[in-house]
N, C-alpha and C positions, 0 to 999 in steps of 0.2 A: 616222526621221520619225514623229511622233505620228499615231495613227490618228484619223480624223475621227469625232467623236461626234455622233450624231443629235440634233437639237433636239427637245425636248418642247414641244408646243403645248398651252396651256391653253384649254379651251372650256367653254361653259355652254349648257345646254338647259332651257327651261321648258316643261312640258306643262301647259296650262291646261284641258284637257278629258280627263277619264278615264272619262266615262260613256257611251261610244259602244257599249257592249255587247260581244258576243262576235263573233268572226269566225274560222270554221274553213274558209272557202271556199278559202283560198290557204295556202301555207306560211307559218308564223308570221313569218318574216323580212319578208314582204311585207304584213302588215296595218298599219294606221295605228298611230301611237304611242298614240292615244287609245283603241284597241280592246284587248280582252283576248283572249289565246290560250286562257284557261280562266277560268270564273267560276261561282260558285254563290251564290244568294240576294242578287244585286245588282239594284236596280231603277233606274228612270229618273225617279223623282218629283222629284229635284233636279237634273235635267240642266241643264248639262253635267257637274256633279260626279258622282263615283262615290259611290253611296249604298247602304247596306243596305236591303233591301226593307221595305215595311210589315209589321207583324205580322198574325197571324191569331187570331181569337177564335171561341169556340163560338157557334152560332146562338142557343142558350139554355143557360145553365149548368146547368139542371136536366134538360135533355133526356136521356132514356135512350139508350143505345147502339143503333144500328141493327144488328141481329145479322147479317143477310145483305143487304147493299145490292144492289138490283137496278135502281135508278133513282130519280131525283128529278125533281120538276116543281113547278109552281105553279098556283094558281087565282086569276084576276082580278088578277094582279100583286101579290098580297098574302099568299096562304095557301100554306105549304110543304106539298107532298105527297111521300110516300115509298113506294117499293116495298121491302118488307123480308121477304124469304123469301116465305111464302104470304100476307102481309099487304099490303093497300093501305090507307094511313092518312094522316091529315093532322094537322098541329100546330094545336091550339086555343090560341091565345095568351091567351084569357080564363082558361082552367083550367090553362094550362101543362102540357098533357098531350097525348098522341096519341090520336086518335079513329079507330077501325078502320072503314073502309068495306067491306072484304072480307077474309075470313080463309081463303079457299079458292083462292087463286091457285096456279098451278104456279110453283115457285120458279125463275123465269127472267127474263131481262132484259126490260123493257118501257119504253114511252114514255108520257108524260102530257102532253096539250095541252088548251087550252080551245077551246070552240066556242060563239060568242055569236050567238043568232038575233035579238037585240034585245029580245025579251020574256023570254027565259030564257037563262041561261048553263049550258052543260054542261061538265063536266070528263071527258074521254075517257081511258081507259087501254086500251092494246093491247099484248099480248105475243105470242109465237109460237103460243099455244094459246087465248088468252082475249080477249074484248072486252067491256069494261064501261063504263058512264057513271054520272055522279052529277049530280044537278040542284041540289045545294047546299042541299036542304031536309031530306030525311030523314037519319037517322044511318047508313044502310047502303045500299050499292049492289048487294047480293047479288042482288036481283031485277032489276037494270037491265042486261039484256043488250044490248050494242051491235050494231046492224046486223041482217041477216037471213041467209038461207042463201047469198046471193051475196057476203057480205062475207068476204074472205080472212083467214086467221089469219096475222097479221104484226105486227111492232113498227114497220114502216117505213110511217109515214103522216104526213100534214100536213093543214092546214085552209086553205082558200082560197075566197073569194067564195061563202060559203054552202054549201060542199060539203066532205066529207071525202074525201081522195085516199089510197088505200092500195095499196102495191106488193107484188106477189107474182110470183116468176119474172121474166119480162120484160114483165109486164102491170101497168098502172095502173088500178085499179078506183075508181069514184067514186060517192058517194051522190047521192040526189035532192036538189034545191035546198032548203035549210033543213030537211032531214029526215034526221037521223043514222041512222035505222033503216030507211030505204028504199034498198036497193041493187039493186032488181029492176025497178022501173017503167020500161018502155021510153020512149025519147026524153026521159028526165030523168036517170035513173041509167044506169050502164053501165060499159064498160071500153075501154081503148085498149092494143093490144099495140105495143111499140116494135120495129119490124121490124129496125132497125139496131142494136139493143142488143148489146153485146159482152159477153154473159154475163148473169147474173141481176142484177136491180136491187140496188144496195148502199146507196142513200140517196135520200131524196125530201125536198124542202124548198120552202117558199113564199118567193119573193124578188122584190121589185120588180114586184108585181102579176101574177106568173105562177108556175107550178110548175116546179121544176128537178128532173130525175131523173138519177141517176148509176148506172152500173155500174162495175166496177173499171177499165174501159178506155174509157169513153165517157160523154158528157154530152148531155142532151137537154132542151129547153124546151117546156112545154105552155102555150100562150096560149089565152085565151077564157074564157067563163063558163058555157057550156052545150054540149050535144052538137051543137048547130047551128053553132057557130062555133069549137069546139075546133081548134087547129092545132098540130101537133107539128113542132118544128125540131130537127134533129140538128146539134150543134156539132162542127165538123171537128177532127180530131186524136185522140190517144189519151188525153186527159185524163179520168180517172175519179175515183172516190172509194173509199178502202179502209175507211173506218169512218164509218157514218152519224152517230155521236156527235160527229165532228169538224166537222160542218157547222154554222157559226155566222154570224149577221149581226152585224157590228161597225159601228155607225153606218149608213152607206148602202152598205156593201160586204159581199160574201159571202166567207167563208173556209172551206177544207176541206183535208184531207190526201189526196193522191193517192199513187200508187206511188212517184213520184220527189220528192215534197216538198209543201209548202203552197202553195196557189194563192189568189189574190185576184181577185174578179170584180166589175165595176161595170156590166155590161151589154154590153160589147164583147167582147173576147177575154180569156180567163183569162190571168193573169200569175203566174208562179212567183215567190214572194218569200222562199223559205226557203234560199237559197244559203248564207247565212252560218252556218246550223245544220244543213245536210244531213248532216254527219258523224254527228250524233245520230239523224237520221231513218233513215240508211242502216243503223244498227245496231238497228233495230226488227225483231224476229223475225217473219217473215211469218205464222207461225201465230198470233201475238198481235196482229195489226194491228187487229182489230176492237175491241180494248180502248182504243184511242186516243180521248180525249174532249176536246171543246173547250168553252170558255166565253168570255164577254165582259163587259167593264165599262169604260165611259168611254174607248173607243178602244183598249182592249187585247184582244188575242186570246190566250187561255190554251189550251195544248194539252198535256195529260198523255199521256205515252208510256211504254211498257215498253222502257227503254233497256238493252240486253244483259240483259234480265230477262224473266220470264214475266208480271209484273204491272207496272202503272204505277208508276214510281219517280222520274221527272223531269217537270218542267213547262217547256215552252218558251213564253216570254212575248214577244209581239210588240207593240211600241208603234207603232200605225199612224200616229201623228202625226209622229214623228221617223224612223220606219221603221228601228228598231233591235231586235235580239233580245237577250233575257236568259234566264237559266236559274235555276229554283228547284227545290229538293228537295221531296219529298212524294209520298205514295202515294194519289193521288186517282183515283176511278173515274168520277165524274159531276159535272157542274156545272149550276147553274141560276141565272139572274139574276132577282131579285125587287126591284122598284123600282130603286134605284140601288146594289144590293149583289150581288156575285157570291158564291154559296155553293158549296162543294165537299164532296162526300161521300167520305170516305177509307176505306181498307181496314180500319180498326179500328172503323168504325161511327160516327165523329164527323162532324158537319156544321158547317163552319166558314165564317166570313166570310174570304174569301181576301185581301182588301185593306182591312183596317181602318185607316184613316188616323190614328186615335187610339191604335193599339196599337204598342208598341215591342218586343214579344216575341210568342211563340206561346203564348198561354194560360199565361203565367208562365215559359215556358222561353225563355232567350236564344237569338237566332237565330245559328247558326254560318254564317260566310260566308268567301269566298275570292275573290281576284282575282290573276291572273298575267298579267304583261305580255308583249309580244313579246320576242324576243331583240334587244336593242339593239346595233347595230353602229356607231351614230353617224355613218353615211354615210362611214365610213373603212374600205374593204375591205382595203387593203394595210397598215393600221397597227394597232398594238396599243393597247388602251384601259386606262387606270387611273383609277378613280373615287376622287376625294379626299373628297367629301362629298355629302350629299343633304339638301335642305331640303323640308319638307312643311308645307302649310297644310291643316288638317283640323279636324274637330269630332267628338269621341267622348264619349259619356256617361260619367259617373263609374263606372257599373256595367259598362262595356264592357271588352273586352280588345282589343288591337291588337299585331300582330307584323309585322315587316318582315324578309324574308330574301332571299337571292339564290342563283342557280344559274349556272354557266358552261356548262351543257349546254343544248342546244336542246329536249330532250324529257324529261330525267330528272325524277323526282318527288322527288329529294333536294335540299333547300335548306339553306343555311347562314345562321344567324341574324345579322341586323345590329342589330335592336333589338326589345325586348319592351315590354310596357305600362309598366314602371317607368322606361323611358328616355324616355317620351313624356308629354304633358300631356292626360290624359283628364279634362277639367273641364266638359264639357257646353256648351262654346262654342268659337269658332274659336281655334286655337293655331297657332303657327309654330315648328317645331323643326328645328334644324340637327343632322344626324348626321354626325359625322366618321368616315370609314372607315379602319380600321387599314391600314397599309401591307402587311400580310399578306393582306388581302382585296381582291378585285377589282383586282389589280395585273398589268398587262401581259396582259390577256385579249383573246381574239378577239371576244368578245360576252358578254352576260350578261342574265339575266332577273330581274325583281324580283317577289316575291310579298308581297301584303298579305292578312292573314287575321285573324280574331278572332271574338269573340262580342259581340252587342249592337249598338246603333245606332252608325253611323259614317258620315261624309261625308268624302271627300278631294277637295279643290278644286284644289290646285296641287302639282306635283312639279318641283323644280329639281334638276338633276344637274350638278355640276362635275367635269370629267374632264380627263385629259391623254392625248394621243396620242403614240405614239413610232414613228418610221419603222423598218421592219424592217431 
């Protein structure tokens, strides 16, 4: 009697969304077909398509290298300020040159903020040993010492309702009203000790018309505008902040990095939003946590982290509108937003526009990118899969490269090529390519992953897979 032969079933799947970012929160089998198990330098600007991120360009092509970046800031939402080793300087766009405000700083990290009294605008600089201000008039702030004997030496400070608030230990010190140099007058200036602080203060920030103070394991809110009505509220829970540079306002929300991930706050209870990228956050070495730095632009939260490294080498990018995460490469230490542009200061001393919508590369260097799908099982746990062909709708520039490969392993980094640039239509407009899969590839497999990678700009809109299943 002849043996019964199992029937092969032909099936088709079309994935119309490939731009849902990365998901490392669950095993790769369980993520959405539209999510990536791994990606680099992919953005959401053409969502729901998968797109290579915008390019980056220098703040100014003639700007000299910042030798020892210790911080960047802005004045009046227009003028770039830089802490470079012992120098505090600003970029004069008229002369296309840096102008030194101080050349006698201790070479340590500091913060720069504006303080506007209405009649005069001060730019404040504080690091762990020095406190200076500039009135925007003279060419040097060497003689402009900020504060008095009661002003703490700290880089943790913020500006709110006509006062400067500076943190030291578990205490918040504040200046007199509209007087940046008076920290002593009773009933006007003073200090507040946070009795329920769980350690020293690690961050202080103005948000939603009050001051928020963090330790590593606690969060506190200071309301009011004078010693007569200051009110300190302790937020319940163990939510704190591990890096003051990570605290950023994005539109009307506050974001920061805590011990267990990134939190979002709108005035009620803080909500953790980083589950999809916690794998990366978990691999930040605790000793390097204070290096994490945040930035914001147009609803995006940028967080540079030292991922399995001593210095920042990856950027986690959160699109707060669609609530998706993406990952970019780059060694950025500080960010500042000026007008509608986010600038980043990198480890080599360059200052770059992080999201230049007119740039297709990084200062002339093509962007290298990568996108790896989940392991596709096609909802058939008990059956083997054979893929006959793949169709792709995409748009890649004529100077780009695009490769497609596969792996039948859930986690291996080894992939087998299915197509290279010469097999595809890189013509700078939408193309539709059918790739026939040889019978020696992707035949009778339990599952498979696809990898798309290349250089230069590329959008992938649709992926169609034709496959057969065979009963075991």
